[in-house]
C-alpha positions as CSV (number, residue, x, y, z in Angstrom):
1,X,89.2,126.3,185.5
2,X,91.6,123.8,187.3
3,X,94.8,123.0,185.5
4,X,95.0,119.6,183.9
5,X,98.2,117.9,182.8
6,X,98.8,114.6,180.9
7,X,102.0,112.6,181.2
8,X,102.7,110.0,178.5
9,X,105.2,107.2,179.3
10,X,106.6,105.2,176.4
11,X,107.5,102.0,178.3
12,X,109.6,100.6,175.5
13,X,110.3,103.6,173.4
14,X,113.6,102.5,171.8
15,X,112.7,98.9,171.2
16,X,109.2,99.8,169.9
17,X,110.8,102.1,167.4
18,X,113.2,99.4,166.3
19,X,110.3,96.9,166.0
20,X,108.4,99.3,163.7
21,X,111.4,99.1,161.3
22,X,111.9,95.4,161.8
23,X,108.6,93.8,162.7
24,X,110.2,90.3,163.3
25,X,111.8,91.7,166.5
26,X,108.4,92.0,168.2
27,X,108.2,88.2,168.7
28,X,111.7,87.7,170.1
29,X,113.7,89.1,173.0
30,X,116.1,91.8,171.9
31,X,118.1,94.6,173.5
32,X,120.1,97.6,172.5
33,X,123.7,97.8,173.7
34,X,126.2,100.6,174.3
35,X,129.8,100.7,175.5
36,X,130.4,101.8,179.1
37,X,133.7,101.6,181.0
38,X,135.1,99.1,178.6
39,X,132.1,96.8,178.7
40,X,129.0,96.4,176.6
41,X,125.9,97.2,178.7
42,X,122.2,97.0,177.9
43,X,120.5,100.4,177.5
44,X,117.1,99.2,176.3
45,X,115.2,95.9,176.3
46,X,111.8,94.9,174.8
47,X,109.0,93.3,176.8
48,X,110.0,89.7,175.9
49,X,113.6,90.3,177.1
50,X,112.4,91.9,180.4
51,X,110.1,89.0,181.0
52,X,113.1,86.7,180.9
53,X,114.9,88.7,183.6
54,X,117.0,91.1,181.5
55,X,117.2,94.6,183.0
56,X,118.6,97.9,181.8
57,X,122.2,98.3,183.0
58,X,123.0,94.5,182.8
59,X,126.3,93.5,181.1
60,X,125.6,92.1,177.7
61,X,127.6,89.0,178.2
62,X,125.6,88.1,181.3
63,X,122.3,88.7,179.4
64,X,123.4,86.4,176.6
65,X,124.2,83.7,179.1
66,X,120.8,84.2,180.6
67,X,118.9,84.2,177.2
68,X,120.7,82.2,174.5
69,X,119.9,83.6,171.0
70,X,119.2,87.1,172.3
71,X,118.9,89.6,169.5
72,X,121.2,92.6,169.9
73,X,121.3,96.0,168.2
74,X,123.6,99.0,168.6
75,X,122.1,102.0,170.5
76,X,121.5,105.1,168.4
77,X,121.6,108.0,170.8
78,X,121.2,110.6,168.1
79,X,117.8,109.2,167.1
80,X,115.9,109.3,170.4
81,X,115.7,113.0,170.9
82,X,114.4,113.4,167.3
83,X,111.9,110.6,167.9
84,X,110.5,112.2,171.0
85,X,110.2,115.5,169.3
86,X,108.4,113.9,166.4
87,X,105.9,112.2,168.7
88,X,105.4,115.5,170.5
89,X,104.5,117.2,167.3
90,X,102.0,114.4,166.5
91,X,100.4,114.9,169.9
92,X,99.7,118.6,169.1
93,X,96.4,117.3,167.8
94,X,95.4,116.9,171.5
95,X,96.6,120.2,172.9
96,X,98.8,123.1,171.6
97,X,101.2,122.7,174.6
98,X,103.2,119.6,174.2
99,X,106.7,119.3,175.8
100,X,109.4,116.6,175.6
101,X,110.0,114.9,178.9
102,X,113.3,112.9,178.4
103,X,114.3,110.2,178.3
104,X,111.0,108.4,177.5
105,X,108.0,110.7,178.0
106,X,105.9,113.7,177.0
107,X,104.0,116.2,179.0
108,X,100.8,117.9,177.8
109,X,99.0,120.9,179.2
110,X,95.5,119.6,178.6
111,X,93.6,122.4,180.4
112,X,90.4,123.1,178.6
113,X,91.0,120.4,176.0
114,X,89.2,117.3,177.2
115,X,85.7,118.5,176.5
116,X,86.5,118.4,172.7
117,X,86.7,114.7,173.0
118,X,83.7,114.3,175.2
119,X,85.3,114.2,178.6
120,X,88.6,113.3,180.2
121,X,88.2,109.5,180.0
122,X,87.6,109.6,176.3
123,X,90.4,112.1,175.9
124,X,92.9,109.8,177.6
125,X,91.5,106.8,175.6
126,X,92.1,108.8,172.4
127,X,95.7,109.4,173.3
128,X,96.2,105.8,174.2
129,X,94.5,104.5,171.1
130,X,96.4,106.9,168.7
131,X,99.9,106.0,170.1
132,X,99.1,102.3,170.3
133,X,98.0,102.4,166.6
134,X,101.4,103.9,165.8
135,X,103.0,100.9,167.5
136,X,104.0,102.2,170.9
137,X,103.3,100.7,174.3
138,X,102.3,103.7,176.5
139,X,100.8,104.5,179.8
140,X,99.0,107.8,180.3
141,X,98.3,109.7,183.5
142,X,96.2,112.8,184.0
143,X,96.3,115.1,187.1
144,X,96.3,118.7,188.3
145,X,100.1,118.9,188.3
146,X,102.7,117.6,185.9
147,X,104.6,115.6,188.6
148,X,101.5,113.8,189.9
149,X,100.5,113.0,186.3
150,X,104.0,111.6,185.7
151,X,103.8,109.5,188.9
152,X,100.3,108.2,188.1
153,X,101.4,107.2,184.6
154,X,104.3,105.1,186.0
155,X,103.1,104.0,189.4
156,X,99.4,104.6,189.6
157,X,96.5,102.2,189.3
158,X,93.9,104.6,187.9
159,X,95.3,106.8,185.1
160,X,92.8,109.6,185.7
161,X,93.0,111.7,188.8
162,X,89.7,113.6,189.1
163,X,89.8,117.3,189.7
164,X,90.3,118.1,193.4
165,X,91.8,114.7,194.2
166,X,95.4,115.6,193.3
167,X,96.7,115.4,196.9
168,X,94.9,112.2,197.7
169,X,96.3,110.6,194.6
170,X,99.8,111.8,195.5
171,X,99.5,110.2,199.0
172,X,99.0,106.7,197.5
173,X,102.1,106.9,195.3
174,X,105.5,105.5,196.1
175,X,108.4,107.8,196.8
176,X,109.8,107.2,193.3
177,X,106.8,109.2,191.9
178,X,108.5,112.4,193.2
179,X,111.4,112.0,190.6
180,X,114.0,112.3,193.3
181,X,117.7,111.4,193.0
182,X,118.4,107.7,193.6
183,X,120.3,108.4,196.8
184,X,117.3,110.2,198.4
185,X,114.9,107.6,197.3
186,X,117.1,104.8,198.7
187,X,117.5,106.7,202.0
188,X,113.7,107.1,202.3
189,X,113.1,103.4,201.8
190,X,115.8,102.4,204.3
191,X,114.0,104.5,206.8
192,X,110.8,102.6,206.1
193,X,109.1,105.6,204.2
194,X,107.8,103.8,201.1
195,X,104.7,105.9,200.4
196,X,104.3,109.7,200.2
197,X,101.6,109.6,202.8
198,X,104.2,108.4,205.4
199,X,106.2,111.6,205.4
200,X,104.0,114.4,203.9
201,X,102.9,115.6,207.3
202,X,106.4,115.7,208.8
203,X,107.8,119.2,209.7
204,X,109.4,120.8,206.7
205,X,112.5,121.8,208.7
206,X,113.1,118.2,209.5
207,X,112.6,117.1,205.9
208,X,114.9,119.8,204.6
209,X,117.6,118.9,207.2
210,X,117.5,115.2,206.4
211,X,116.8,115.2,202.6
212,X,117.7,118.6,201.3
213,X,116.0,121.6,199.7
214,X,115.4,119.7,196.3
215,X,113.3,117.2,198.1
216,X,110.9,119.9,199.4
217,X,110.9,121.5,195.9
218,X,109.7,118.3,194.3
219,X,107.1,117.9,197.0
220,X,105.8,121.5,196.3
221,X,105.7,120.8,192.6
222,X,103.6,117.7,193.1
223,X,101.2,119.6,195.4
224,X,101.0,122.6,193.1
225,X,102.6,125.1,195.4
226,X,105.3,125.7,192.8
227,X,105.1,125.4,189.1
228,X,107.6,125.1,186.2
229,X,106.2,126.2,182.8
230,X,106.3,123.6,180.0
231,X,108.5,124.3,177.0
232,X,106.3,123.4,174.0
233,X,107.9,121.9,170.9
234,X,106.0,124.5,168.8
235,X,105.2,128.1,169.8
236,X,101.6,128.4,171.0
237,X,99.6,130.9,169.1
238,X,97.2,132.9,171.3
239,X,94.5,133.0,168.6
240,X,93.9,129.3,167.9
241,X,90.8,127.1,167.5
242,X,90.6,123.4,166.9
243,X,88.0,120.9,165.8
244,X,88.4,117.1,166.4
245,X,86.3,114.8,164.1
246,X,84.3,111.8,165.2
247,X,85.1,110.2,161.8
248,X,88.1,111.0,159.5
249,X,87.2,113.6,156.9
250,X,88.0,112.6,153.3
251,X,86.2,115.1,151.1
252,X,86.7,118.7,150.2
253,X,83.1,119.4,151.3
254,X,84.0,118.1,154.8
255,X,87.1,120.3,154.9
256,X,85.1,123.3,153.9
257,X,82.5,122.7,156.7
258,X,85.4,122.4,159.3
259,X,87.0,125.6,158.1
260,X,83.7,127.5,158.2
261,X,83.1,126.3,161.8
262,X,86.6,127.3,162.9
263,X,86.4,130.7,161.1
264,X,83.2,131.4,162.9
265,X,84.7,130.7,166.3
266,X,87.9,132.7,165.6
267,X,86.2,135.7,164.1
268,X,83.7,135.8,166.9
269,X,86.5,136.0,169.3
270,X,88.3,138.7,167.2
271,X,85.1,140.8,167.2
272,X,84.9,140.7,170.9
273,X,88.4,141.9,171.2
274,X,88.2,144.5,168.4
275,X,90.9,142.8,166.4
276,X,91.4,141.5,162.9
277,X,93.7,138.9,161.5
278,X,96.6,139.6,159.1
279,X,97.8,136.0,158.7
280,X,96.0,132.7,159.3
281,X,97.1,129.0,159.1
282,X,94.7,126.1,158.5
283,X,96.0,122.7,159.5
284,X,94.7,119.2,159.2
285,X,96.1,116.3,161.1
286,X,95.7,113.0,159.2
287,X,95.0,109.5,160.5
288,X,98.4,108.3,159.2
289,X,100.2,110.7,161.5
290,X,101.1,113.2,158.7
291,X,99.7,116.8,158.7
292,X,99.0,119.4,156.0
293,X,98.5,123.1,156.2
294,X,97.5,126.2,154.2
295,X,98.6,129.7,155.0
296,X,97.0,133.0,153.8
297,X,97.8,136.6,154.5
298,X,95.8,139.8,154.1
299,X,96.8,143.4,153.2
300,X,94.9,144.8,156.2
301,X,93.3,143.5,159.4
302,X,90.0,141.7,158.7
303,X,87.5,139.4,160.3
304,X,85.3,139.0,157.3
305,X,84.5,135.3,157.4
306,X,83.5,134.9,153.8
307,X,86.6,136.8,152.5
308,X,89.0,134.7,154.5
309,X,87.2,131.5,153.5
310,X,87.6,132.4,149.8
311,X,91.4,133.0,150.3
312,X,91.8,129.6,151.8
313,X,89.6,128.0,149.1
314,X,92.1,129.1,146.5
315,X,94.6,126.7,148.1
316,X,92.3,123.7,148.6
317,X,93.7,122.0,145.6
318,X,97.0,121.5,147.4
319,X,95.3,119.6,150.3
320,X,95.8,115.8,150.4
321,X,93.5,114.2,153.0
322,X,95.0,110.8,152.5
323,X,93.3,108.2,154.7
324,X,91.3,111.0,156.4
325,X,91.8,114.0,158.6
326,X,90.9,113.6,162.3
327,X,91.7,117.1,163.6
328,X,91.5,120.6,162.2
329,X,93.2,123.6,163.7
330,X,93.0,127.3,162.7
331,X,95.6,129.7,164.0
332,X,96.0,133.5,163.5
333,X,99.7,134.2,164.2
334,X,99.4,137.9,163.4
335,X,96.5,140.0,164.4
336,X,96.1,143.8,164.6
337,X,93.6,146.3,166.0
338,X,90.5,146.6,163.8
339,X,88.0,149.4,163.6
340,X,85.2,149.7,161.1
341,X,85.8,152.4,158.4
342,X,83.7,154.1,155.9
343,X,84.0,152.3,152.6
344,X,85.4,154.6,149.9
345,X,87.9,154.2,147.1
346,X,90.1,157.3,147.6
347,X,90.2,159.9,150.3
348,X,91.6,163.4,149.9
349,X,95.2,162.5,150.7
350,X,95.3,159.7,148.2
351,X,95.1,156.9,150.7
352,X,93.4,153.6,150.0
353,X,90.5,153.1,152.3
354,X,88.0,150.8,150.6
355,X,87.7,147.4,152.2
356,X,86.7,145.9,148.9
357,X,89.9,147.0,147.3
358,X,91.9,145.4,150.1
359,X,90.0,142.2,149.6
360,X,90.7,142.3,145.9
361,X,94.4,142.7,146.5
362,X,94.3,139.8,149.0
363,X,92.7,137.5,146.3
364,X,95.2,138.6,143.7
365,X,98.1,138.1,146.1
366,X,97.0,134.6,147.0
367,X,96.7,133.8,143.2
368,X,100.0,135.2,141.9
369,X,102.1,135.8,145.1
370,X,102.2,138.7,147.6
371,X,105.7,139.7,146.3
372,X,104.2,140.5,142.8
373,X,101.8,143.1,144.1
374,X,103.4,146.4,145.2
375,X,102.2,149.9,146.2
376,X,104.4,152.9,145.9
377,X,104.4,156.3,147.6
378,X,106.1,159.5,146.8
379,X,109.4,160.2,148.7
380,X,111.1,163.5,149.3
381,X,114.1,163.3,146.9
382,X,115.2,165.1,143.8
383,X,116.8,162.2,142.2
384,X,114.0,160.4,140.2
385,X,114.9,156.8,141.2
386,X,114.8,157.9,144.9
387,X,111.6,159.9,144.6
388,X,109.4,156.8,145.2
389,X,109.3,154.2,148.0
390,X,107.6,150.9,148.5
391,X,104.7,151.1,150.9
392,X,104.8,148.6,153.8
393,X,101.0,148.2,153.9
394,X,97.8,149.3,152.3
395,X,97.2,151.7,155.2
396,X,100.5,153.6,155.1
397,X,99.9,157.3,154.3
398,X,102.1,159.4,152.0
399,X,104.4,161.9,153.7
400,X,104.4,164.2,150.6
401,X,102.4,164.6,147.4
402,X,103.2,163.2,144.0
403,X,105.0,165.9,141.8
404,X,102.6,167.2,139.1
405,X,104.4,170.3,137.8
406,X,106.6,168.3,135.4
407,X,105.8,165.2,133.3
408,X,107.0,161.9,134.6
409,X,107.1,158.5,132.8
410,X,104.7,155.7,133.7
411,X,107.6,153.2,133.9
412,X,111.0,154.2,135.4
413,X,114.2,152.2,134.8
414,X,116.4,151.7,137.8
415,X,119.2,151.9,137.0
416,X,119.0,154.0,133.8
417,X,120.2,152.2,130.6
418,X,122.9,153.7,128.3
419,X,121.9,154.6,124.7
420,X,123.8,155.6,121.6
421,X,123.2,159.2,120.4
422,X,124.1,160.5,116.9
423,X,124.3,164.1,115.7
424,X,124.1,165.7,119.2
425,X,123.7,169.5,119.4
426,X,124.6,171.4,122.6
427,X,121.7,171.9,124.9
428,X,119.3,170.2,122.4
429,X,117.8,166.7,122.4
430,X,119.3,164.2,120.1
431,X,118.0,163.8,116.5
432,X,118.7,160.0,116.5
433,X,119.3,157.5,119.3
434,X,119.8,153.7,119.4
435,X,118.3,151.7,122.2
436,X,118.4,147.9,122.5
437,X,119.7,147.7,118.9
438,X,116.9,149.7,117.4
439,X,117.4,153.1,115.8
440,X,114.8,155.8,116.8
441,X,114.2,159.0,114.8
442,X,113.1,161.9,117.2
443,X,110.1,163.7,115.8
444,X,109.3,165.9,118.8
445,X,111.1,166.8,122.0
446,X,110.7,169.0,125.1
447,X,113.3,170.0,127.6
448,X,115.8,170.3,129.1
449,X,114.8,169.8,132.7
450,X,117.9,169.9,134.9
451,X,118.0,167.8,138.0
452,X,120.9,168.3,140.3
453,X,122.5,165.4,142.1
454,X,121.8,165.3,145.9
455,X,125.2,166.4,147.1
456,X,124.5,165.5,150.7
457,X,124.0,161.9,149.7
458,X,126.6,161.5,146.9
459,X,128.8,163.5,144.6
460,X,128.5,163.5,140.8
461,X,127.3,165.3,137.7
462,X,123.8,166.7,137.1
463,X,121.3,165.4,134.6
464,X,119.5,167.2,131.7
465,X,116.2,165.4,131.0
466,X,114.3,165.5,127.7
467,X,110.8,164.1,126.8
468,X,111.1,162.8,123.3
469,X,108.7,161.2,120.8
470,X,109.9,159.1,117.9
471,X,108.4,158.9,114.4
472,X,106.3,155.9,115.5
473,X,104.6,157.8,118.3
474,X,106.4,156.3,121.3
475,X,107.6,158.6,124.0
476,X,110.7,158.3,126.1
477,X,112.5,160.1,129.0
478,X,116.2,160.6,128.1
479,X,118.9,162.5,129.9
480,X,122.4,163.6,129.3
481,X,124.8,163.2,132.1
482,X,126.7,166.5,132.9
483,X,127.4,169.4,130.6
484,X,127.9,169.1,126.8
485,X,131.5,168.4,125.9
486,X,132.7,168.9,122.3
487,X,136.0,167.1,123.1
488,X,134.5,163.8,124.0
489,X,131.1,162.1,123.4
490,X,128.4,162.9,126.0
491,X,126.9,160.1,128.0
492,X,123.1,159.6,127.3
493,X,120.7,157.3,129.1
494,X,117.2,156.0,128.8
495,X,115.4,156.5,132.1
496,X,111.7,155.8,131.4
497,X,108.7,155.3,129.1
498,X,105.6,157.4,128.9
499,X,102.2,155.9,128.2
């Protein structure tokens, strides 16, 4: 497939933007001014002002003498970069690769995109129409190289250069289309070389000697012999599908149809590559220039269309189609290798393998939040609060087995909470203890179980643990810190609760 690039030239970028804020400026000549070497000079002029002979770089006093009543505003250099970037983000609806081309343009890598609009002519027309509706006067050029597209947009007659006609289109352009320094362009014109066709066949050694290496580099860029990658304003996801709409979509039913179509395309591609998605983002670009998105994540790689659709459907209530959505995009920023597995709830090692369980966790996570659902695995530590670790995924396998030789509480406190103990007896559980202001009478107890501190991690006293049951039938896991001391009160702690 031949490369296709689009250059968008905003002929009056700054003044168009000002006119959107103050519509009355559209009907009068006005300019933007900026200080330069002690004088006020014109840095932008609208179409009315240029029609009266005002040019960029003119001294403001001269322009006012030429056009009495000229409207003047101060330049806002901090605005224009942000404006171009915002326009570039809006143009992502036409291609994922959109780059800012200062001071007044954008460059789009449109390779493989035009067919979604019914052809290149309709594609260019859609770009023109969309930006014109936003209030900008633009010219668009399309060619096989960014530089020829740039030249066609500014100096060409036909905005569309057909595939295979890149060189012929370049030959008809003026020397300014090569984006050369003014000194080089001026030298070419003084030599009578006004069109590219007049020097393109000259020996390269002669051109290099007379005009420099940069001149040849620009020529090679135009002919496609060299290339410079575009720097998109947003990272391009490798797994991405888009669906333009003939008419703006306003209903949830229409959004669902678009999502199912995009899911089918994306999952078909993932199946061919033996991959599954872990995260997915569904975006909708609205007619008013705004866009919305919904993001979901899964606990394991999947390409189950219906499951992913249901995860997105949980978030549909947050979508606001406004005046209508004209473009849908589905991206999978994170994918992983996927292999079909036997569906089973538990395997011999205690790992979770059932696809249905993973899908249940996905639905719960997208309801209550992924951070609220956790899975724990045993860890090789003596100290109770270190003997478990948080699993990073549903597929992570335990490196050791859960301890079963001693009873352990269902809920563990980290850190343990201090309790008040009365009538302590050496090496015996307490008869009474107070926890959170409530006094508990111990009816039954078992212990002690001594757990030594891990001296290779930290120093400190051991713990003597007791499983106790109060007179109401509730069971607790208590411990005394260190040996019993009859000279001072022992320190007792609550560390967990049994079922």
